[in-house]
C-alpha positions as CSV (number, residue, x, y, z in Angstrom):
1,M,2.2,-9.9,35.2
2,S,-0.1,-9.5,32.2
3,Q,-2.2,-12.6,31.5
4,K,-1.0,-14.5,28.4
5,I,-2.6,-13.9,25.0
6,R,-3.7,-17.4,23.2
7,A,-3.0,-17.2,19.6
8,Y,-2.2,-18.9,16.5
9,A,0.9,-18.3,14.8
10,I,2.9,-18.9,11.8
11,T,6.4,-19.8,13.3
12,K,8.5,-20.2,10.2
13,Q,8.0,-19.6,6.9
14,G,6.3,-22.1,4.7
15,G,4.8,-23.6,8.0
16,D,1.3,-24.1,9.6
17,F,-0.5,-22.4,11.9
18,E,0.4,-23.6,15.3
19,R,-0.9,-22.9,18.9
20,Y,1.2,-19.8,20.2
21,D,0.8,-18.2,23.4
22,F,2.6,-14.8,24.3
23,D,2.9,-12.4,27.3
24,P,1.9,-8.9,26.1
25,G,3.3,-7.0,28.6
26,P,1.8,-3.9,30.5
27,L,-0.9,-2.3,28.8
28,G,0.1,1.2,27.6
29,A,-1.5,4.5,28.4
30,D,-3.0,5.0,25.2
31,R,-3.8,1.7,24.6
32,V,-6.8,-0.8,24.5
33,E,-7.1,-4.4,24.9
34,V,-10.0,-6.0,22.8
35,A,-11.3,-9.6,23.3
36,V,-11.7,-10.9,19.7
37,E,-14.7,-12.6,18.8
38,Y,-14.7,-12.5,15.1
39,C,-11.4,-11.8,13.0
40,G,-11.5,-11.7,9.0
41,V,-8.9,-13.2,6.8
42,C,-7.3,-10.9,4.3
43,H,-5.3,-11.8,1.1
44,S,-2.8,-9.3,3.2
45,D,-2.4,-12.1,6.0
46,L,-1.6,-14.6,3.2
47,S,1.1,-12.0,1.5
48,M,2.8,-11.3,5.3
49,V,2.7,-15.2,5.6
50,K,4.6,-15.7,2.8
51,N,6.6,-12.9,3.3
52,D,5.7,-11.7,0.2
53,W,6.8,-7.9,1.1
54,G,9.9,-9.1,2.7
55,M,8.8,-7.3,5.9
56,T,7.4,-10.4,7.9
57,A,9.2,-11.4,11.2
58,Y,8.2,-15.0,12.6
59,P,6.5,-16.1,14.8
60,L,3.7,-14.4,12.8
61,V,0.2,-13.8,14.4
62,P,-1.8,-12.2,11.8
63,G,-5.4,-10.9,11.7
64,H,-6.2,-7.1,10.9
65,E,-10.2,-7.4,10.7
66,V,-11.1,-7.6,14.4
67,V,-14.3,-7.0,16.1
68,G,-15.0,-7.8,19.7
69,K,-15.3,-5.8,23.3
70,I,-12.9,-3.8,24.9
71,T,-11.9,-5.6,28.2
72,A,-9.0,-3.0,29.3
73,V,-8.1,0.7,29.0
74,G,-4.8,2.3,29.3
75,E,-4.1,5.0,31.9
76,G,-5.8,8.2,30.4
77,V,-8.0,6.6,27.7
78,T,-11.3,8.3,28.4
79,T,-13.3,8.0,25.0
80,L,-13.6,4.4,25.3
81,K,-14.6,1.9,28.1
82,P,-14.6,-1.6,28.9
83,G,-17.7,-3.2,27.2
84,Q,-17.9,-1.2,24.1
85,T,-17.9,-3.3,20.8
86,V,-15.0,-1.9,18.5
87,G,-13.2,-2.9,15.3
88,V,-9.4,-2.9,14.6
89,G,-8.0,-2.7,11.1
90,W,-4.8,-2.8,9.4
91,Y,-3.6,0.4,11.4
92,S,-3.2,-0.2,15.2
93,G,-1.6,3.3,16.0
94,S,-0.3,6.7,14.8
95,C,1.9,9.3,16.0
96,L,-1.2,11.7,16.5
97,H,0.9,14.9,16.3
98,C,2.5,15.1,12.9
99,K,0.9,17.1,10.0
100,Q,-1.3,14.3,8.7
101,C,-2.4,13.1,12.0
102,M,-3.4,16.5,13.1
103,S,-5.3,17.0,9.6
104,G,-7.2,13.9,10.3
105,D,-5.3,11.9,8.0
106,Q,-3.9,9.7,10.6
107,N,-3.9,6.8,7.8
108,L,-1.3,8.9,6.0
109,C,1.0,9.1,8.9
110,L,4.6,8.2,8.0
111,T,5.0,6.1,11.4
112,A,1.6,4.6,11.3
113,E,1.9,1.2,13.1
114,S,0.3,-1.9,11.4
115,T,-1.6,-4.4,13.4
116,I,0.5,-7.4,12.1
117,V,3.8,-5.7,11.1
118,G,6.4,-6.3,13.8
119,R,3.6,-7.2,16.4
120,H,0.8,-9.6,16.6
121,G,-2.5,-9.6,15.3
122,G,-6.1,-10.9,15.9
123,F,-5.9,-14.5,15.3
124,A,-6.0,-14.8,19.0
125,D,-8.3,-14.3,22.0
126,R,-7.2,-10.7,22.8
127,V,-5.5,-8.0,20.5
128,R,-4.3,-4.5,21.5
129,C,-4.2,-1.0,19.7
130,Q,-4.1,2.7,20.2
131,A,-7.4,3.8,21.4
132,A,-7.8,6.1,18.6
133,W,-7.9,3.2,16.3
134,A,-10.4,1.2,17.8
135,V,-13.6,2.1,16.2
136,P,-16.8,1.6,17.8
137,L,-19.6,-0.3,16.1
138,P,-22.9,1.3,15.7
139,D,-26.2,-0.5,16.1
140,G,-27.4,-2.1,13.0
141,V,-24.2,-3.5,11.9
142,D,-23.6,-7.2,12.4
143,I,-20.8,-8.1,14.4
144,A,-20.1,-11.6,12.9
145,K,-19.9,-10.2,9.3
146,A,-18.1,-6.7,10.2
147,G,-14.4,-7.6,10.5
148,P,-13.9,-7.4,6.7
149,L,-15.2,-3.9,6.9
150,F,-11.9,-3.0,8.8
151,C,-9.9,-3.7,5.9
152,G,-11.5,-4.7,2.6
153,G,-14.6,-2.4,3.3
154,I,-12.8,0.8,4.3
155,T,-10.3,0.2,1.4
156,V,-12.8,1.0,-1.0
157,F,-15.2,3.1,1.0
158,N,-12.1,6.0,1.3
159,P,-11.8,7.0,-2.5
160,L,-15.5,7.7,-2.4
161,V,-14.8,10.5,0.5
162,Q,-11.4,11.2,-0.8
163,F,-12.5,12.3,-4.3
164,D,-15.9,13.6,-3.6
165,V,-17.8,10.9,-5.6
166,R,-21.4,12.2,-6.4
167,P,-24.8,10.1,-7.0
168,T,-24.6,11.4,-10.6
169,D,-21.1,9.9,-11.4
170,R,-20.7,6.7,-13.5
171,V,-18.6,4.5,-11.8
172,G,-16.6,1.0,-13.2
173,V,-15.3,-1.3,-10.4
174,I,-12.5,-3.8,-11.7
175,G,-12.6,-7.2,-10.0
176,I,-15.8,-8.9,-7.9
177,G,-13.9,-10.2,-5.2
178,G,-13.1,-9.6,-1.6
179,L,-12.9,-6.1,-2.4
180,G,-14.9,-5.4,-5.7
181,H,-17.9,-6.9,-4.0
182,M,-18.2,-4.2,-1.3
183,A,-17.3,-1.6,-3.7
184,L,-20.4,-2.4,-5.8
185,K,-22.6,-2.6,-2.4
186,F,-21.4,0.5,-1.2
187,L,-21.7,2.5,-5.1
188,R,-25.2,1.2,-5.6
189,A,-26.2,2.8,-2.2
190,W,-24.3,6.0,-2.9
191,G,-26.5,6.5,-5.7
192,C,-24.0,5.9,-8.7
193,E,-24.4,4.1,-11.9
194,V,-22.3,1.4,-11.1
195,V,-20.3,-1.1,-13.8
196,A,-18.5,-3.9,-12.7
197,F,-15.3,-5.1,-15.2
198,T,-14.7,-8.8,-14.5
199,S,-12.8,-11.6,-16.4
200,S,-15.1,-14.3,-15.6
201,D,-18.6,-14.3,-17.2
202,G,-19.8,-16.8,-14.5
203,K,-19.8,-13.9,-12.3
204,R,-22.2,-11.4,-14.6
205,D,-25.4,-12.3,-12.3
206,E,-23.6,-12.4,-8.9
207,A,-22.4,-9.0,-9.5
208,M,-25.8,-7.5,-11.0
209,K,-27.2,-8.9,-7.6
210,L,-24.2,-7.2,-5.6
211,G,-25.1,-4.0,-7.3
212,A,-24.0,-3.5,-10.5
213,H,-26.4,-2.0,-13.1
214,R,-24.2,-4.0,-16.0
215,V,-21.3,-6.0,-16.5
216,I,-18.3,-5.8,-18.7
217,N,-16.3,-8.6,-19.8
218,S,-12.5,-7.2,-19.0
219,R,-11.4,-9.9,-21.6
220,D,-13.4,-8.4,-24.5
221,E,-11.4,-5.6,-26.1
222,S,-14.8,-4.7,-27.9
223,Q,-17.0,-4.3,-24.7
224,L,-14.0,-1.9,-23.6
225,N,-13.8,-0.1,-26.8
226,A,-17.5,0.7,-26.8
227,A,-17.2,2.0,-23.2
228,K,-14.8,4.6,-24.1
229,G,-15.3,8.3,-22.6
230,T,-17.8,7.1,-20.2
231,F,-16.5,6.9,-16.6
232,D,-16.1,9.6,-13.8
233,L,-14.1,6.9,-11.9
234,I,-12.8,3.4,-12.2
235,L,-11.9,1.6,-9.1
236,N,-9.3,-1.1,-9.6
237,T,-9.6,-3.7,-6.7
238,V,-7.3,-6.6,-8.2
239,N,-3.5,-6.9,-7.9
240,A,-3.0,-8.1,-11.5
241,S,-1.7,-6.1,-14.5
242,M,-3.8,-5.6,-17.1
243,N,-4.6,-3.2,-20.2
244,W,-4.2,0.0,-18.5
245,P,-4.4,2.2,-21.7
246,L,-7.6,0.6,-22.5
247,Y,-9.0,1.7,-19.2
248,V,-7.9,5.2,-19.3
249,D,-9.7,5.2,-23.0
250,C,-12.6,4.3,-20.6
251,L,-12.4,7.5,-18.4
252,S,-14.3,10.8,-19.7
253,Q,-12.8,14.1,-19.4
254,R,-11.2,14.7,-16.0
255,G,-12.0,11.1,-15.0
256,R,-9.9,9.0,-12.4
257,L,-8.3,5.5,-12.7
258,H,-8.0,4.7,-9.2
259,T,-6.1,1.5,-7.8
260,V,-6.5,0.0,-4.2
261,G,-5.0,-3.4,-5.6
262,A,-1.4,-3.8,-4.9
263,V,-0.5,-4.1,-8.5
264,A,3.2,-5.6,-8.1
265,E,4.3,-4.4,-11.9
266,P,4.5,-0.9,-12.9
267,I,1.7,0.6,-14.5
268,S,2.6,1.9,-17.4
269,L,0.7,4.7,-19.1
270,G,1.3,7.2,-22.1
271,A,1.2,11.0,-20.8
272,F,-0.9,12.3,-23.7
273,P,-4.1,10.7,-22.9
274,L,-3.8,11.9,-19.2
275,I,-3.0,15.2,-20.2
276,M,-5.4,16.0,-23.2
277,G,-8.2,14.6,-21.0
278,Q,-7.4,16.0,-17.8
279,K,-7.5,12.3,-16.6
280,S,-5.8,11.3,-13.2
281,L,-4.2,7.9,-12.0
282,S,-4.1,7.6,-8.0
283,G,-4.0,5.3,-5.3
284,S,-5.1,5.2,-1.4
285,P,-4.6,3.3,1.5
286,L,-7.3,2.5,4.1
287,G,-9.1,5.3,5.8
288,S,-8.9,7.1,8.8
289,P,-10.7,6.5,12.2
290,A,-13.1,9.1,11.3
291,T,-14.0,7.9,7.9
292,T,-14.0,4.3,9.1
293,A,-16.6,5.7,11.6
294,K,-18.6,7.2,8.6
295,M,-18.3,3.9,6.7
296,L,-20.0,2.0,9.3
297,E,-22.8,4.4,9.9
298,F,-23.4,4.2,6.2
299,C,-23.4,0.4,6.2
300,A,-25.9,0.5,9.2
301,R,-28.2,2.9,7.4
302,H,-28.1,0.9,4.2
303,Q,-27.8,-2.6,5.7
304,I,-24.8,-3.3,4.0
305,S,-22.5,-6.1,5.0
306,P,-19.9,-8.3,3.1
307,V,-20.6,-11.7,1.9
308,T,-18.8,-13.8,4.3
309,E,-18.0,-17.4,4.9
310,T,-17.2,-18.5,8.5
311,F,-14.6,-21.1,10.2
312,P,-13.8,-21.6,13.8
313,M,-10.4,-20.1,14.5
314,S,-9.2,-23.3,15.4
315,K,-9.7,-24.6,11.7
316,V,-7.1,-21.5,10.6
317,N,-5.2,-23.9,8.7
318,E,-8.3,-25.1,6.7
319,A,-9.5,-21.6,6.3
320,F,-6.1,-20.3,4.9
321,A,-6.1,-23.1,2.2
322,H,-9.6,-22.0,1.2
323,L,-8.5,-18.3,0.7
324,E,-5.3,-19.5,-1.4
325,A,-7.4,-21.8,-3.7
326,G,-9.3,-19.0,-4.7
327,K,-12.6,-20.4,-3.2
328,A,-13.6,-17.6,-0.6
329,R,-17.0,-16.4,-1.5
330,F,-16.0,-13.4,-0.8
331,R,-14.6,-13.0,2.6
332,I,-13.4,-15.6,5.3
333,V,-14.2,-14.6,9.0
334,L,-12.7,-16.8,11.7
335,A,-14.9,-17.1,14.8
336,N,-13.1,-17.0,18.2
337,D,-13.4,-20.5,20.1
338,F,-10.6,-20.6,22.3
């Protein structure tokens, strides 16, 4: 009989986190079990807790930014071994035989398994995933800060790889928060000219320290108008609606407005500005295991890590209140103290 996993769960919508132990059953043949050392707290965890997306099953153990050591491997797993430090993100499995998986786009698998959808995640002492989705950490990556790289980090890194962003490109980042602050760090190290769009002048100095060459106040249409036709890529990292046509106007010919922020309302744009400038609107999810490994190597080479605040896992309710109040700067990490 397998040992029970100790966790913190929301047992009903609107409730607080409570201690929750469960039996995970036998370890699958293609699976690994990871002893959680640190787990980031993502806004997606908050959305799942509140059932904002209508797919939450209670009790829910959130947590999909896990870093820890492998404690057990399933039969036939040869690529990983106990004792290795790995990370687990939003995805915990994929079919590995569809067209997308066989092309290296496991993150686009139509039957991909999410770490906290229909199963329990990393606000626990252990978590399980398919071996292919447990990505080893290279030397030089701080394990205490690495958790958010496996969701927020790879979410903003993936477009740089997918769209062949070049060091000569001028790139704008909308939003200087949990995702945006990592995008600034990546793009500066990538060699791009980096411009931060923020609705708060109070974040100007912070954005510059994080990697922006300059800052545009997104509520000042005169500043937006002055930037017309100048960007190769504008990366949206926020969930709010905004004046999308103005951002399209800021793109140069063949420019791309790309969103990784899950904007709830439809993005309304006229066709002619896209057609006449051969401009694009696009979106992307997190990256594949290979792209995640590439991101980690890039972080190690350039000493990039998220800006984090750490809470003990036993203080998960306080951590969520801090996140929900908008006080997180910029990512929260829970340290396992079971």
